Backbone as numpy.savetxt, mean C-alpha at the origin, in Angstrom:
# Nx Ny Nz CAx CAy CAz Cx Cy Cz
-5.22 -9.18 -5.03 -4.32 -10.28 -4.69 -3.09 -10.20 -5.58
-1.92 -10.26 -4.96 -0.64 -10.22 -5.66 0.21 -11.36 -5.12
0.56 -12.31 -5.96 1.45 -13.41 -5.56 1.02 -14.06 -4.25
-0.23 -14.46 -4.15 -0.79 -15.12 -2.96 -0.98 -14.19 -1.77
-0.82 -12.90 -1.94 -1.02 -11.92 -0.87 -2.25 -11.07 -1.17
-3.01 -10.77 -0.13 -4.08 -9.78 -0.21 -3.49 -8.48 0.32
-3.61 -7.42 -0.46 -3.05 -6.12 -0.10 -4.22 -5.19 0.20
-4.11 -4.42 1.31 -5.22 -3.57 1.71 -4.75 -2.42 2.60
-5.57 -1.39 2.69 -5.36 -0.30 3.63 -6.07 -0.68 4.92
-5.33 -0.73 6.01 -5.87 -1.16 7.30 -6.49 0.03 8.03
-7.81 0.12 7.97 -8.53 1.23 8.62 -8.31 1.26 10.12
-8.03 0.11 10.73 -7.79 0.04 12.17 -6.40 0.51 12.57
-5.56 0.82 11.57 -4.19 1.28 11.84 -3.85 2.48 10.96
-4.74 3.46 10.93 -4.47 4.70 10.21 -4.39 4.57 8.71
-5.05 3.55 8.15 -5.04 3.27 6.70 -3.64 2.96 6.16
-2.78 2.40 6.99 -1.46 1.99 6.53 -1.60 0.79 5.59
-0.62 0.61 4.72 -0.65 -0.46 3.73 -0.20 -1.78 4.36
-1.06 -2.78 4.26 -0.80 -4.11 4.83 -0.89 -5.18 3.75
-0.33 -6.32 4.07 -0.52 -7.52 3.26 -0.78 -8.68 4.19
-1.52 -9.67 3.69 -1.80 -10.88 4.45 -1.92 -12.03 3.45
-1.45 -13.20 3.82 -1.57 -14.36 2.95 -3.04 -14.70 2.74
-3.37 -15.28 1.61 -4.75 -15.65 1.31 -5.37 -16.54 2.38
-4.54 -17.32 3.06 -5.07 -18.21 4.10 -5.21 -17.53 5.46
-4.95 -16.21 5.52 -5.11 -15.45 6.75 -3.89 -15.39 7.64
-2.78 -15.94 7.20 -1.55 -15.93 8.00 -0.62 -14.80 7.54
0.38 -14.53 8.33 1.47 -13.60 8.02 1.02 -12.18 7.72
0.12 -11.65 8.52 -0.32 -10.27 8.37 0.83 -9.34 8.75
1.14 -8.35 7.87 2.18 -7.40 8.19 2.00 -6.08 7.46
2.49 -5.03 8.09 2.47 -3.69 7.52 3.64 -3.59 6.54
3.37 -3.11 5.32 4.45 -2.97 4.34 4.75 -1.50 4.01
3.91 -0.58 4.49 4.20 0.85 4.36 3.49 1.60 5.47
4.20 2.52 6.08 3.65 3.33 7.17 2.80 4.48 6.66
2.77 4.69 5.34 1.98 5.78 4.77 0.49 5.54 4.99
-0.25 6.63 5.12 -1.71 6.57 5.16 -2.20 6.52 3.72
-2.93 5.48 3.38 -3.34 5.22 2.00 -4.67 5.89 1.70
-4.73 6.59 0.56 -5.98 7.21 0.11 -6.64 6.34 -0.96
-5.90 5.90 -1.96 -6.39 5.02 -3.03 -5.33 3.95 -3.28
-5.77 2.79 -3.76 -4.88 1.65 -3.95 -5.22 0.96 -5.27
-4.18 0.59 -6.03 -4.37 -0.13 -7.28 -3.21 -1.10 -7.47
-3.49 -2.22 -8.10 -2.46 -3.21 -8.39 -2.38 -3.38 -9.90
-1.18 -3.17 -10.46 -0.96 -3.29 -11.89 0.33 -4.06 -12.12
0.27 -5.10 -12.94 1.45 -5.87 -13.31 2.26 -6.36 -12.10
1.55 -6.76 -11.06 2.21 -7.31 -9.88 2.82 -6.28 -8.95
2.63 -4.99 -9.24 3.14 -3.94 -8.37 1.97 -3.17 -7.78
2.19 -2.59 -6.61 1.17 -1.86 -5.89 1.39 -0.36 -6.12
0.33 0.31 -6.49 0.35 1.77 -6.63 -0.64 2.32 -5.62
-0.23 3.38 -4.93 -1.16 3.98 -3.98 -0.96 5.48 -3.91
-2.05 6.17 -3.55 -2.01 7.60 -3.34 -2.12 7.88 -1.86
-1.44 8.93 -1.44 -1.50 9.35 -0.07 -1.67 10.86 -0.04
-2.58 11.37 0.79 -2.76 12.83 0.83 -1.56 13.51 1.46
-1.18 14.65 0.91 -0.12 15.47 1.47 -0.80 16.58 2.27
-0.78 16.45 3.58 -1.51 17.39 4.44 -1.01 18.83 4.31
0.25 19.01 3.98 0.81 20.34 3.88 0.31 21.08 2.63
0.10 20.37 1.53 -0.28 21.01 0.27 -1.68 20.63 -0.18
-2.36 19.80 0.56 -3.70 19.32 0.21 -3.71 18.67 -1.17
-2.60 18.06 -1.56 -2.51 17.33 -2.83 -2.15 15.88 -2.53
-2.48 15.03 -3.46 -2.14 13.61 -3.31 -0.76 13.33 -3.88
-0.11 12.30 -3.36 1.17 11.82 -3.88 0.97 10.38 -4.31
1.59 9.99 -5.41 1.47 8.64 -5.95 2.78 7.89 -5.76
2.67 6.66 -5.22 3.84 5.81 -4.98 3.64 4.45 -5.64
4.76 3.80 -5.93 4.77 2.41 -6.39 5.63 1.65 -5.40
5.19 0.42 -5.05 5.92 -0.40 -4.08 5.73 -1.87 -4.44
6.69 -2.69 -4.11 6.58 -4.14 -4.32 5.74 -4.74 -3.20
5.19 -5.91 -3.42 4.31 -6.55 -2.43 5.05 -6.88 -1.13
6.38 -6.98 -1.16 7.13 -7.25 0.07 7.52 -5.97 0.80
7.10 -4.80 0.25 7.41 -3.51 0.89 8.68 -2.87 0.39
9.39 -3.52 -0.51 10.64 -2.97 -1.03 10.39 -2.10 -2.25
11.41 -1.32 -2.62 11.36 -0.56 -3.86 10.36 0.57 -3.90
10.04 1.15 -2.76 9.08 2.25 -2.75 9.64 3.41 -3.57
8.83 3.86 -4.54 9.24 4.94 -5.44 8.11 5.97 -5.53
8.45 7.23 -5.34 7.46 8.30 -5.51 7.34 8.60 -7.01
6.12 8.50 -7.54 5.86 8.77 -8.94 5.61 10.27 -9.13
4.74 10.84 -8.33 4.51 12.29 -8.31 3.90 12.69 -6.98
């Protein structure tokens, strides 16, 4: 949970990154990436996504509203 939002990988939509309000309203996709692992640190979302071309994972940081997506490695 980040700022009243539940953040999760939606298995029904290719493991894309979603958020939904704690009360079940305002469900929305915040990243089109397929999520492999997910972690929340200091109010920011970190996630890994497999790189199919190189069989390696990539790490990203993103804000809970979907802004500020940054590739870490």
